[in-house]
C-alpha positions as CSV (number, residue, x, y, z in Angstrom):
1,M,-117.4,-174.3,-46.9
2,A,-120.0,-175.5,-49.2
3,A,-120.4,-179.2,-50.4
4,Q,-120.6,-178.0,-53.9
5,I,-118.0,-176.0,-55.5
6,P,-118.2,-175.3,-59.6
7,V,-115.3,-176.5,-61.2
8,E,-115.2,-173.9,-63.9
9,G,-117.5,-170.5,-65.1
10,L,-117.6,-168.5,-67.8
11,Q,-115.9,-165.1,-68.2
12,L,-116.1,-161.8,-69.8
13,R,-112.0,-161.4,-71.0
14,S,-110.7,-158.6,-72.9
15,L,-107.4,-158.9,-75.2
16,V,-105.4,-156.1,-76.8
17,R,-103.3,-157.7,-79.5
18,S,-99.7,-156.5,-81.2
19,D,-101.3,-156.4,-84.5
20,R,-104.0,-153.0,-83.2
21,V,-106.9,-155.6,-82.4
22,L,-109.0,-156.2,-79.6
23,E,-110.9,-159.7,-78.7
24,V,-113.1,-159.6,-76.4
25,C,-114.5,-163.3,-75.4
26,L,-116.8,-165.4,-73.4
27,T,-114.3,-168.4,-72.0
28,S,-114.1,-170.7,-69.8
29,V,-112.1,-170.0,-66.1
30,T,-111.1,-172.6,-63.3
31,V,-113.1,-171.4,-60.2
32,P,-110.5,-171.2,-57.6
33,E,-111.3,-172.8,-54.2
34,P,-111.3,-170.1,-51.2
35,G,-109.1,-169.4,-48.7
36,P,-109.6,-169.0,-45.1
37,A,-110.7,-164.9,-45.5
38,E,-112.4,-165.9,-49.0
39,V,-115.9,-166.6,-50.4
40,I,-117.1,-168.0,-53.9
41,V,-120.3,-165.3,-55.3
42,R,-122.3,-166.8,-57.7
43,V,-122.3,-163.4,-59.7
44,E,-126.3,-162.7,-60.5
45,A,-126.2,-159.1,-62.1
46,A,-123.4,-156.7,-62.6
47,P,-123.5,-152.8,-64.1
48,V,-122.1,-152.1,-67.1
49,N,-120.6,-148.5,-66.0
50,P,-118.4,-145.9,-67.9
51,S,-115.4,-147.1,-65.9
52,D,-115.8,-150.2,-67.1
53,L,-116.0,-149.4,-71.1
54,G,-112.2,-148.4,-71.3
55,L,-110.9,-151.6,-70.3
56,L,-113.5,-154.1,-72.0
57,F,-113.3,-151.9,-75.5
58,A,-109.6,-150.3,-75.3
59,G,-110.7,-147.7,-77.0
60,A,-111.2,-149.7,-80.1
61,D,-113.6,-148.4,-82.9
62,L,-116.5,-150.2,-82.3
63,T,-117.9,-149.1,-85.4
64,S,-114.9,-152.0,-86.8
65,A,-116.8,-154.6,-84.4
66,V,-117.4,-157.8,-85.8
67,L,-119.1,-161.1,-84.5
68,T,-117.3,-164.4,-84.7
69,G,-117.5,-167.9,-82.3
70,S,-120.6,-169.7,-81.5
71,P,-123.7,-168.8,-79.8
72,H,-122.1,-169.8,-76.4
73,R,-118.7,-168.9,-76.9
74,P,-118.7,-165.4,-78.8
75,L,-115.9,-163.5,-80.1
76,L,-116.0,-159.9,-81.0
77,T,-113.6,-158.1,-82.5
78,A,-112.3,-154.7,-83.5
79,R,-109.7,-151.9,-84.5
80,I,-107.7,-149.9,-82.1
81,P,-106.9,-146.6,-83.7
82,D,-103.0,-146.3,-83.8
83,A,-103.2,-143.6,-81.7
84,A,-104.3,-145.4,-78.8
85,M,-101.9,-148.0,-79.1
86,P,-99.4,-146.6,-76.7
87,A,-101.4,-146.2,-73.7
88,L,-102.2,-150.3,-74.1
89,A,-98.4,-151.1,-73.9
90,G,-98.5,-152.7,-70.5
91,R,-101.7,-155.0,-71.5
92,V,-100.7,-156.2,-75.1
93,G,-101.5,-159.6,-74.9
94,V,-102.6,-160.6,-71.7
95,P,-106.4,-161.2,-71.4
96,L,-108.2,-159.4,-68.6
97,P,-111.7,-159.8,-66.9
98,A,-114.0,-157.0,-66.9
99,G,-116.6,-155.8,-64.9
100,N,-115.9,-153.5,-61.8
101,E,-118.5,-154.5,-59.5
102,G,-121.6,-156.9,-59.3
103,A,-123.9,-159.0,-56.7
104,G,-125.3,-162.0,-56.1
105,T,-125.0,-165.3,-53.8
106,V,-122.5,-166.6,-51.5
107,I,-122.4,-170.6,-52.3
108,A,-118.8,-171.0,-50.4
109,A,-117.1,-170.1,-47.9
110,G,-113.6,-170.5,-45.9
111,S,-112.7,-171.2,-42.9
112,S,-112.7,-167.5,-41.1
113,A,-115.9,-165.8,-39.0
114,E,-116.1,-163.4,-41.7
115,A,-116.2,-165.6,-44.8
116,Q,-118.9,-167.7,-42.8
117,A,-121.2,-165.0,-41.9
118,L,-121.7,-164.7,-45.5
119,L,-122.1,-168.1,-46.7
120,G,-125.8,-168.2,-48.3
121,T,-126.1,-164.3,-48.0
122,T,-126.6,-161.8,-50.9
123,V,-123.6,-159.6,-51.2
124,A,-122.3,-156.5,-53.2
125,V,-118.6,-156.9,-54.2
126,A,-116.2,-154.2,-56.1
127,G,-113.2,-156.8,-56.4
128,G,-113.1,-156.5,-60.8
129,G,-114.0,-159.2,-62.9
130,M,-117.3,-159.5,-62.3
131,Y,-118.4,-160.1,-65.7
132,A,-118.2,-163.7,-64.8
133,Q,-120.8,-166.5,-63.6
134,Y,-118.6,-167.0,-59.9
135,R,-115.6,-165.0,-58.6
136,T,-113.7,-166.3,-55.9
137,V,-113.0,-162.8,-53.3
138,S,-112.1,-162.1,-50.1
139,A,-114.7,-161.5,-47.6
140,A,-113.8,-157.5,-47.0
141,A,-114.3,-156.8,-50.5
142,C,-118.2,-157.7,-49.7
143,L,-121.2,-155.9,-48.7
144,Q,-123.4,-157.9,-47.2
145,L,-126.9,-156.7,-48.2
146,P,-130.1,-155.9,-46.3
147,P,-132.0,-159.2,-45.6
148,G,-134.5,-159.5,-49.1
149,T,-132.8,-157.5,-51.1
150,P,-132.1,-159.5,-54.5
151,A,-129.1,-159.0,-56.3
152,V,-130.0,-156.7,-59.1
153,E,-131.0,-153.7,-56.4
154,G,-127.5,-154.2,-55.1
155,A,-125.6,-154.4,-58.3
156,S,-124.7,-151.0,-58.6
157,S,-123.6,-150.6,-55.1
158,F,-120.1,-149.4,-55.0
159,V,-118.9,-147.4,-57.8
160,N,-121.6,-144.5,-58.0
161,P,-122.8,-144.4,-54.5
162,M,-119.3,-144.3,-53.0
163,T,-118.5,-141.7,-56.1
164,V,-121.4,-139.5,-55.1
165,L,-120.7,-139.8,-51.6
166,G,-117.0,-139.1,-52.5
167,M,-117.9,-135.9,-54.2
168,V,-119.8,-134.3,-51.4
169,E,-116.8,-135.6,-48.7
170,T,-114.4,-134.1,-50.9
171,M,-116.1,-131.1,-50.9
172,R,-116.6,-130.7,-47.0
173,R,-112.7,-131.7,-47.0
174,E,-112.0,-129.0,-49.3
175,G,-114.1,-126.5,-48.0
176,H,-116.6,-125.5,-50.4
177,A,-120.2,-124.5,-50.0
178,G,-121.9,-126.1,-52.8
179,L,-121.3,-128.1,-56.5
180,V,-121.6,-128.4,-59.9
181,H,-121.5,-131.1,-61.3
182,T,-122.0,-132.3,-65.5
183,A,-123.9,-134.7,-66.8
184,A,-126.1,-134.9,-64.5
185,A,-129.0,-137.1,-65.6
186,S,-127.3,-140.1,-65.6
187,N,-127.8,-142.6,-62.8
188,L,-124.8,-140.8,-60.4
189,G,-126.2,-137.4,-61.1
190,Q,-129.3,-138.5,-60.3
191,M,-128.2,-140.5,-56.6
192,L,-126.3,-137.0,-56.3
193,N,-129.6,-135.0,-56.2
194,R,-130.9,-136.8,-53.8
195,L,-128.2,-137.4,-51.6
196,C,-127.9,-133.3,-51.8
197,I,-131.5,-132.7,-51.2
198,A,-131.0,-134.2,-48.3
199,E,-128.4,-132.7,-46.5
200,Q,-129.4,-129.5,-48.0
201,I,-126.1,-129.1,-50.2
202,P,-126.8,-126.5,-52.8
203,L,-125.9,-128.6,-56.3
204,V,-126.1,-126.9,-60.1
205,A,-126.7,-130.0,-62.4
206,I,-125.4,-129.3,-65.9
207,V,-127.6,-131.7,-68.4
208,R,-127.6,-131.5,-72.4
209,K,-131.3,-131.7,-73.6
210,P,-134.5,-130.4,-71.9
211,A,-136.3,-133.9,-70.9
212,E,-132.9,-134.2,-69.3
213,A,-133.7,-131.1,-67.3
214,A,-136.9,-132.1,-67.1
215,L,-136.3,-135.6,-65.1
216,L,-134.4,-133.5,-62.8
217,H,-136.6,-130.6,-61.9
218,A,-139.2,-133.4,-61.2
219,A,-137.0,-135.0,-59.0
220,G,-136.6,-131.6,-56.9
221,A,-133.5,-129.9,-58.3
222,R,-133.6,-126.7,-58.0
223,Y,-131.0,-125.4,-60.3
224,V,-130.3,-127.1,-63.8
225,C,-128.4,-125.3,-66.7
226,N,-128.3,-126.8,-70.2
227,S,-125.2,-126.9,-71.7
228,A,-126.9,-126.5,-75.2
229,A,-129.0,-123.4,-74.7
230,E,-128.2,-120.2,-76.0
231,D,-128.3,-118.8,-72.5
232,F,-126.4,-121.4,-70.5
233,A,-123.3,-118.6,-69.8
234,S,-125.5,-116.8,-68.5
235,D,-128.2,-119.2,-66.4
236,L,-124.8,-121.2,-65.7
237,T,-123.4,-117.5,-64.1
238,A,-126.8,-117.3,-61.9
239,A,-126.8,-120.4,-60.4
240,V,-123.6,-120.7,-59.5
241,R,-124.0,-116.9,-58.1
242,A,-127.1,-118.4,-55.9
243,T,-125.4,-121.6,-54.8
244,G,-122.0,-120.0,-54.1
245,A,-120.6,-123.2,-55.9
246,T,-116.7,-123.5,-56.5
247,L,-116.5,-126.8,-56.4
248,A,-117.6,-128.8,-59.7
249,F,-117.1,-132.7,-60.7
250,D,-116.9,-132.9,-64.7
251,A,-118.0,-136.2,-66.5
252,V,-117.4,-134.7,-69.6
253,G,-113.6,-133.8,-69.4
254,G,-113.4,-132.9,-73.5
255,G,-114.0,-129.5,-74.5
256,R,-114.6,-126.3,-73.4
257,L,-117.0,-127.2,-70.7
258,A,-114.5,-127.1,-67.3
259,S,-113.5,-123.5,-68.6
260,Q,-117.3,-122.2,-68.6
261,I,-117.6,-123.6,-65.2
262,L,-114.4,-121.8,-63.9
263,T,-115.4,-118.7,-66.1
264,S,-119.0,-118.8,-64.3
265,M,-117.5,-119.3,-61.0
266,E,-115.4,-116.4,-60.9
267,A,-118.2,-114.2,-62.7
268,A,-120.0,-115.1,-59.5
269,A,-117.2,-114.5,-57.0
270,S,-116.2,-111.0,-58.8
271,S,-120.0,-109.9,-58.6
272,A,-119.2,-109.6,-54.3
273,A,-115.5,-108.5,-54.5
274,E,-115.7,-105.4,-52.5
275,S,-112.9,-104.0,-54.8
276,Y,-111.6,-104.8,-58.8
277,S,-108.5,-106.4,-58.4
278,R,-106.7,-107.4,-62.2
279,Y,-105.7,-110.7,-60.5
280,G,-109.2,-111.6,-60.5
281,S,-110.7,-112.9,-57.2
282,A,-109.3,-114.7,-54.0
283,V,-112.1,-117.3,-54.2
284,H,-110.4,-120.7,-55.3
285,K,-112.5,-122.7,-57.7
286,Q,-111.8,-126.0,-58.8
287,V,-112.9,-128.2,-61.4
288,Y,-111.8,-132.2,-61.3
289,I,-112.8,-134.4,-64.0
290,Y,-113.3,-138.0,-63.4
291,G,-115.1,-139.0,-66.5
292,S,-114.3,-139.3,-70.2
293,L,-117.8,-138.5,-72.0
294,D,-115.8,-136.5,-74.5
295,R,-112.4,-137.7,-75.2
296,G,-111.1,-134.4,-77.1
297,P,-108.8,-132.3,-75.7
298,T,-109.8,-130.2,-72.5
299,E,-110.2,-126.7,-73.6
300,L,-109.1,-124.0,-71.2
301,T,-109.7,-120.1,-72.1
302,R,-108.0,-118.3,-69.2
303,G,-110.7,-115.9,-67.6
304,Y,-110.8,-116.8,-64.5
305,G,-108.4,-114.9,-62.6
306,M,-105.3,-117.0,-61.1
307,A,-106.8,-118.7,-58.0
308,W,-108.4,-121.5,-59.8
309,G,-107.6,-125.8,-60.9
310,V,-108.6,-128.2,-62.6
311,G,-107.2,-132.2,-62.0
312,G,-108.5,-135.4,-62.1
313,W,-110.1,-137.3,-59.4
314,L,-111.0,-140.7,-58.8
315,L,-112.6,-142.8,-56.5
316,T,-109.8,-145.3,-55.9
317,P,-107.4,-142.8,-54.6
318,F,-109.6,-141.1,-52.7
319,L,-111.3,-144.2,-51.0
320,Q,-107.3,-145.0,-50.0
321,K,-107.1,-141.6,-49.0
322,I,-109.5,-141.6,-46.3
323,G,-108.9,-145.1,-44.9
324,P,-110.5,-148.4,-44.0
325,A,-112.9,-147.3,-41.2
326,E,-114.4,-144.2,-43.4
327,V,-114.8,-146.4,-46.4
328,A,-116.7,-149.0,-44.2
329,R,-119.0,-146.6,-42.9
330,L,-120.1,-144.7,-45.7
331,R,-120.4,-148.8,-47.3
332,R,-122.7,-148.6,-44.6
333,R,-124.7,-146.0,-45.4
334,V,-125.1,-147.1,-49.2
335,A,-126.3,-150.8,-47.5
336,A,-129.3,-148.8,-45.7
337,E,-130.3,-146.7,-48.8
338,L,-130.0,-148.7,-51.4
339,A,-133.7,-149.0,-52.2
340,T,-133.8,-144.7,-51.7
341,T,-131.1,-142.1,-52.1
342,F,-128.9,-144.9,-54.3
343,A,-131.3,-146.1,-56.2
344,S,-129.9,-147.2,-60.0
345,S,-132.1,-148.1,-62.7
346,Y,-131.5,-149.8,-65.9
347,A,-132.5,-150.1,-69.7
348,G,-132.3,-154.2,-70.2
349,Q,-130.6,-157.0,-68.7
350,L,-128.3,-158.8,-70.8
351,P,-126.9,-162.4,-70.7
352,L,-122.7,-162.9,-70.8
353,A,-122.9,-164.2,-74.4
354,G,-125.3,-161.3,-75.7
355,A,-123.4,-158.3,-74.3
356,L,-121.0,-159.0,-77.5
357,A,-123.7,-158.8,-79.9
358,P,-122.6,-155.6,-82.0
359,S,-126.2,-153.9,-81.7
360,A,-126.1,-154.3,-77.4
361,V,-122.8,-152.7,-77.8
362,A,-123.7,-150.0,-79.8
363,E,-126.3,-148.9,-77.1
364,Y,-124.8,-149.7,-74.0
365,S,-121.4,-148.1,-75.1
366,R,-123.0,-144.6,-75.7
367,M,-123.3,-144.2,-71.8
368,A,-126.3,-142.2,-73.2
369,T,-128.8,-141.1,-69.9
370,G,-131.5,-144.1,-69.9
371,A,-129.2,-146.3,-71.5
372,K,-127.6,-148.0,-68.3
373,Y,-127.4,-151.8,-68.8
374,L,-126.7,-154.8,-66.5
375,I,-125.0,-158.4,-67.5
376,V,-126.9,-160.9,-65.9
377,P,-124.2,-164.1,-66.3
378,T,-127.2,-166.7,-64.5
379,H,-128.6,-166.2,-67.5
380,D,-125.9,-168.0,-69.8
381,E,-126.5,-171.1,-67.0
382,A,-128.9,-173.2,-69.7
């Protein structure tokens, strides 16, 4: 165990009050001493992922956000719509730490050989509560980064890379030959594009803007469809027919996009059928919704036969399903390809305190392509 262990550190916490008000504050918390199989990580970088925003802001109306407190101990408050409160009943009055993942240096370690082996190394952690200066976590939750890898490079080594690998693994386990992916110009989408190119997996990328399409084409993507274009439906059907894709991962969630994907898959499958069937093609078509960029209802206009499915897909249940040995294998691959396949880019860096500035919140909560931010807790140490 290291000689000096900090007594306290700063951490971002989110609280839902019973009067339908959100509070997000920067507060001092005790840093627990590590148990035998634990380590203390000095957090140096933690990304703001879409999956972090739900816990951090609890569906609050961020246009109503007000910042009070002091520069070093800010407090952000915002109104929570009445319709959002029923789903938040379990967290009313309970301050929750935020931040799914991050990276930093192990400054103290417990007595076990596993923990001691990490002392002084740079690790990536998917332990929750990573918007903090220090985190005491299980050594098993740490991914040791290759020597010389900065924490910034390893900060996003879990959620997006493991999701991308999980998508491809799901495709193979369910017997599909190709993929469709929405919001495809995101950091995650660019990773998936690189992985599919490397492994020769047919991929149809759906974007919303011409600039996003140009970005993916420049990165080697072959089939890119703009959902805002007039000829989107015909372009998507042609791309699905060319790739044979029968599995889609949808980050949008709301609206008609999932239904449009299924319709194109059915059109492609029916065009190859030897005879007509009033029940549609026998080819199973599946859309998994894994995000909520559009929080409105998912609209399905049935016109794609009877062999189809729409469901939810989350990384954690998938990892539990495949087991620890497979998870470890996938994480080792991520570590080996952090600077290539699984590289991330960021629009900027924010200190913990700065992450609550309304202007910063408005920027990173847009979840727009090119607007991914890192929280850098070490900036708050001065």
